[in-house]
N, C-alpha and C positions, 0 to 999 in steps of 0.2 A: 504493500500500500504506500510505503514511503516513496518508492520509485514512481508510482502513479501520481502522487502529489507533485513530484517534480515535473512530470510530463504535463500535468494540469497547469502548472505555472508557465511552462513553455507555450502551451496552447492558449494561455490567457483565459481559461475556463474553470468553472467550479465543477467538482465531481458530484454528480447526482447520486442519491441513494439508490440501491437496487443491485441487480446482478452484474457480473463481469461483462456480459454482452452489452448492457446499457452503458457502462463506463466506456467500453471500447467504442461504441458508436458516438459518444459525446466528444471523445478526444480525437477529432479529425477535422480537417478543413478541406479546401479544394484540392490540395496537393499531397498532404501527408495524413497518415492515420496510425493509430496504435493497434497492434494485433496481439492476440493471445495464442498465436500458433505455437509458441514455445512454453505454454503454461505448465506443462508437465516435464519440461526440459528434454523432451525427446528429439526436438529439432537440433538443439545444440546444448549440451550439458553445462557449458561454461558461459552461456549468455543469460541475460535476464529473462524472467518469465513473460515480460511484455516488451515489445519492440516497436520503435517508430520506423515506418517504412513508407515508400511512395504509395499513394492511393491507387495508382494504376496497376499495382502488382498484387495479385490475389494470394491467399494463403497457400493454395495448391501450388502456385508457381514458386513461392518461397521455398517450399519443401524440395522441389526439384532443383532450384538454384543453389541450395546449400551444399550440394555435392561439388560445386565448382570452386569452393574455397577450402583451404586447409582447416581441419578440425570442425568443418561445417560452420565456421564463423563468417557468415555471409555479410555483405555490406548493409549496414543499418545506420540510422541517424542517431547521433548522440546529442546534438544541440542544433536548434534551428531559430532563425530570425523570421518571424512571420510577418514582419513589415516588408522586407525586401525579398523574402523567399529563399535566401541562401541557407544552406545546411552544412553542418560539420558531421561527416559520416566516418565510420570506422569498420575495419574488417581484418581478416588475415590475408596472407598472400594467395593469389590464384593458384589452383592446382596445375600441374603440367597438363595442358590441354591436349587430350588424346582424340577427341572427336568433336565434330562441329556443334553438336547439341550443347555440350557443356560451355563451349565458347560463346555461342549465341545467347544462351540463358544468362550468363554472367554479363555480357555486353548490354542486354536489355535492362537488367537491374541497375547497373552502374550508370547507364545513360539516363535512367529515370531520376537520378539524384541531381541532375543539372538544374541550376536555378532558373525559375521562370523569368520572363522578361520583366522590365521595369513596370511596376504596378500590375504585374502578372498578365499583361496584355501584349507585350512585345515579344521578340524572338528569344528563344532559349539561350542562356549565356554559357560561357566556357566553364568546364569542370577541370579542377586540378586534382590529379592523382598523386599523392605524396607517398613515396616509398621511403621509410625511415632508414633503411639499410644503405651501406655503400653499394654502388652499382655492381661491383665485382662479386658481392655476396649473393646476388640473385642468380648467378650462374652455377649450375651443378649442385644446388643444395636440396634437391628433391622437390622443390616447388617451382615457382615461376614468378613472373612479373608482367605487368601490362605493357602493351605497345600502343602508342598514340594512334597508330593507323587503324587499330581494331576498335578503338573507342572514339566515336565521332566528337569533334569539338572539345577534345580533352588534351591536357598536357601532363606528361609524366615527369616528376621531379624526384631526384634521389638526394637525401639529406646527409648520408654518410655517417650515421650514428652506429657505433660499434655494438657488438652483442653483449650478453650478460657476462660472458667469460672474460672478455677484455675489461669490462667495468670492474669486475671483482679483483683482477690483478692490479688495476690502477688504484683502486681504493686501498688495497693492501700496501701499496707503495706509499700512499699518502699517510697512512697510519704510522708506518715505519719512520717517515720523515718527521712527523709531529713528535713521535716518541723519542727520536734521536736528538732533538733540540730542546727538550724539557726535562724536568725532574720528576714528572708524573706522567704515566701513560695516558693514551687517549681514552681509555675506559675508566680512568680515575684511580687506578691502582699504582702504588709506588713502584718505581723501577729499581732494579737491583743496583746497589751502590749509590743511590740518589742522595742519601744523607751525607756520605763522604764528599760527593761531588758538590753538594750545596755548600759545605763548609769551605771547600777549596775555592769554589768559584763564586761564593757569596750569592747563591741562588741564581746564577746566570743561566739563561735558557739556551746557552751554546754548548751545554754538556753533551759530549759524544758526537757532536757535529763537526764536519770539516768544511773548508771552503769548497772543495771539489764536490762533496755530496750536495751542498746547497746550490751550487752553480749548475750542476748537472740536472737537478730536479727543476730548477728555475727555467732552464732552457727547454726541457721537455714539456713541463707543464701539462702532463697527461690529464690529470683530473680536471683542471680548470678548462682545458680544451674541450673535454667531453661536456662539461656544464655549458660552455659557450655555444657549442653546436646545438644542444637541446634548446637553449634560449633562442638562438637564431631561428631554428625550425618552428618553434611555437609562435614566435613573433611574425614570421613570414606567413604562416597559415592565417593568423588573426588579421594581418594586413589585407590579404586577398579577400577575405569575407567582409571586413569592415569598409574597405575602400573600393573594391570592385564589385561587391555583392555577388561574388562567385562562390559556388559550392566547392567543398574540398573533401576528398576521400583520403583517409590516412590508414596505412597499414605497415607492418613490418613482416616478420615471418609468421608467428602465431597470433599476433594482434593483441597481446596482453601485457607487454613490457614497454618497448619504445612507443608503440601506438598510444598506450594509456598516458605516458608522459606528455606526448605532444598534444593529444586531444584535451587532456586536463589543463595544460598550460594555456593553450589557445582559448579554451572556454573561460578561464580565469581572466584573460585579457579582454575578451569580447563582452562578458556579462558582469556588470558590477555587483550583481547579487552574490556571485561566487566569492567575492572579496569580503563578505561578511561572515560572522560565525555560523549562522544557519545555512548560508549558501555554501560555505566550505564543506560543511557536513554533507549537504546534498550532493556536491560534486564528488567527494570521496566515495560516498555510498553508490553513486551511479557508475562512474567511470572506473573506479578501482575495485569495488566490491561486486557490484551487479554484473560487470562485464568481465569478471573472472581473472583478475590478476592473481598469479600463483603465489599467494603469501606463504603457504606452507613450504613450498619449494624454495622461495627466495630467502626465507629466514631459517632454512635448514630444519624444519619441523616435520614429523610424520603427520600424515593426514589422519583424521579421526572419523572419517565418514563411515557409515555403516549401511547395511542393507544392500539390495541389488542395484547395480548401475543402470542408468537409463539406456535407451536404445543406441545412443551414440557411443561407440566403444573406443574412440580415438584418443582419449585422454587417460593417462596413467594416474592411478590413485595413490601410488606410493612413491616417495622421493627416492629414486634409484641412485644416480650419480650426484655429484656435488653441483647443484644448480643454484646455490646461494648467490645473491647479487644485490647491491644497494640501489635498486631501481626506485623505490619510494623515496629514499633519502635524496637521490639526485633531483627528483621533482620538487621536493621541499626546499632544497638548496636554491633551485631556480626561482622559487617564490621569494625566498629571502633576498636574492639579488634584486628582484623587482621591487621589493619593499624598500630596499636601500635607494633605488632610483625614484620611487614614487611614495614617499613616506606618509602622505595623507590620503592615499587611495585604498588602504586596507583597514578594516575594522580591527583586525588582530595584529599582534606584534610578533617579532621574531622569537620572543620568549615562548609564545604560544606554539610556534612551529617546533621548537626544541622539545618542549614538554610533550607535544603530540607524538613525535617520532620516538621519544623515550618510552612513552606509554605503549606504543605499538610493539616495540622491540622487547618490552617486558613480558609479553605473551600472557598478560593478566586478563585481557579482555577478549571476549568471544568474537567481536566484530571482525578480527583479522586472523582468525584461525581458519584452517582448511584452504582449499584452492578455488572455491566458487560458492555462489549462493546455494546451489543444489547440495553441495557437500555440507554446508553449514546447516541447512534444513534437515538433512539426514542425521547429522550429529546432534541436533537440537541444542546448539550452543547458545541461542538466545535465551533459553529458559534455565540454563545451567551455568552461565558465565556472566560476569558483570559487563556493563556497557561503557565503552570509553567516552561516549558523548555525555552521559550523565556524570561521569567522573570529572570531566573538564568543565562542565557547566557548574558543578558544585564548587570547584576551585574558584571560578570567576565570581560566583555568588558570595563567596567568603570575603572577597575584597571589594565588592561593589564596583562603582564606576572607576575606582583607582587601581583595580587589579592589574598586575603586570602583563596579563594576557591582552589587555585592551590597549590599542594604539592611541595615545593621547593626541596625536596629530591628525586623526581621521576626520576627513571632510567629505562626506558623501555627495554633497551638492556640487563640489568641484569636479569629482570624478564619477559622474553618473552615466557615462557611456564607455565605449571601447577605449582601451589603451593600446597604442601601437608604438613601442619604443623605437627610436631611430637606431639604425644599425650601428653607428659608432659608439653608442652607449652600452652595447651588449658585451662588455669586457669584464667578466666576473673577477672577484677577489675571493680569497679563502673565507669561508663562513666562520667568523671568529667565535660567535656565541655557541656554536656547536663543537668545532674542532679544537679550539684553544681554551676551553673553559677549565681544563685540568692542567695542561702544561703551562699555559700563560694566562692565569685567571684575571689579572688586571687588564691585560690587553684585550681579552675576550669581551670585556664589557663595552669596548669601543668608546664612543662619545657618551657623556653622561647627560646629554641634553634632555632625554626622556625623563630622567629622574628629576632634573631641575624644573622641567615643565610641570610635572605632576605635583611637585612640592609647591610651586608657585600657584597652581590651581587650587590646591588644598588650602593654602594661606588665604587666597581670595574668598573661597567658600566660608572659611572660618570667620574672616573679617565681616562678610556679609551677614552671617548668622549672628555674630555679636552685635552688629549694628541694628539688626532687627529686634533682638532682645532689648537693647538699650532704648529703642523708640517705644516699644510696648511698655517698658517700665515707666517712662515719663509721659505717656499719653494721659490727658486729663480724664478723670473718672466721670463717666456719664450715667 
């Protein structure tokens, strides 16, 4: 129902009481509709139970078209602008096309995603097909990619984002770098010999580091390069939708790692609702949870799903080899970079992002267990595990309007539309609040302007309260 409420917001309609069929019929317009074809997860076990699809495509056609994409993750709509008609769609890679039927079915569905004309009366506009992978990765990997000649009025773009294995190696190098130049490790535990080193170096953060190690890392900049490419990709997608009113289809290999990063980032830039607490929750629940990011695999946890699997057999339920990777962390770091560039565009602070990822990695909350909504339903995690959103809401409630999760500079009236960062601004820096909080605690706090601002606001509020009390005390008795 939470997903349907988000679809309701996108369609600018209220959900009527009644059956699922009535809800489905209400959530549609001239071009798009919500379908229940995956209500039992038989079409695709890693997709949501409800999907936004082109109205011209029937449920029967969707079942046939699902075989054209890896893991049956066919192209569906994640976000839509019902003013201009543009959509942000997602899928997995196309299967190796072996017969004309699969090819034509996929072409029909992808073509139906193209944006209607201006005011929906003009000619159909261009569709961008964004493949998150390097172009060379699409050759010989058991899948395939689109060709612009097969998809009319479309352009295929490769972003060059590396896979989960490259990201894991890069993240490991980053942790070693932070650990080698501080007295406390990146997970908060003391390093061996740190006490002696602190006495000798007076707490210097150069312990164990050499000029060569720092220079080499600085020249490579693997991690920050990865973050920059993701930022550029998400911003490019948002620009095409916001400025050209063009629709965009995003995919990588399976459509649940790089695809989710890009779709989630572009949605955050396009829609100011996602830059609020409630909107951030809706975005995570939709694009990360409902669309099947493999949290169990990426965090190295066994799945706890039970019962029989649905008809779609293409997804493994057990974590076999090491598929851990900091996919969610990268996305949050991109948001932290945007928050640095646009400090008044977000209701939440970077402290909120740090506490959020810490809560996810703690594995205390059922929201992020298993690999899909279907598995979470089978494991009944909602009834047996605490909810992360309630935990974070309770934290904010404990501090009121001055809680550190709240961004004191937030001005929703100023940023009530899309944000499209200029390309030269997308040069990320290391996220100090997350990576340096143990090794370099003072530096990790960055500027103390937030603290000073909050203290000033508190002082003003206190002064206004005292002034009000003073006036009431000296008012003439009537």
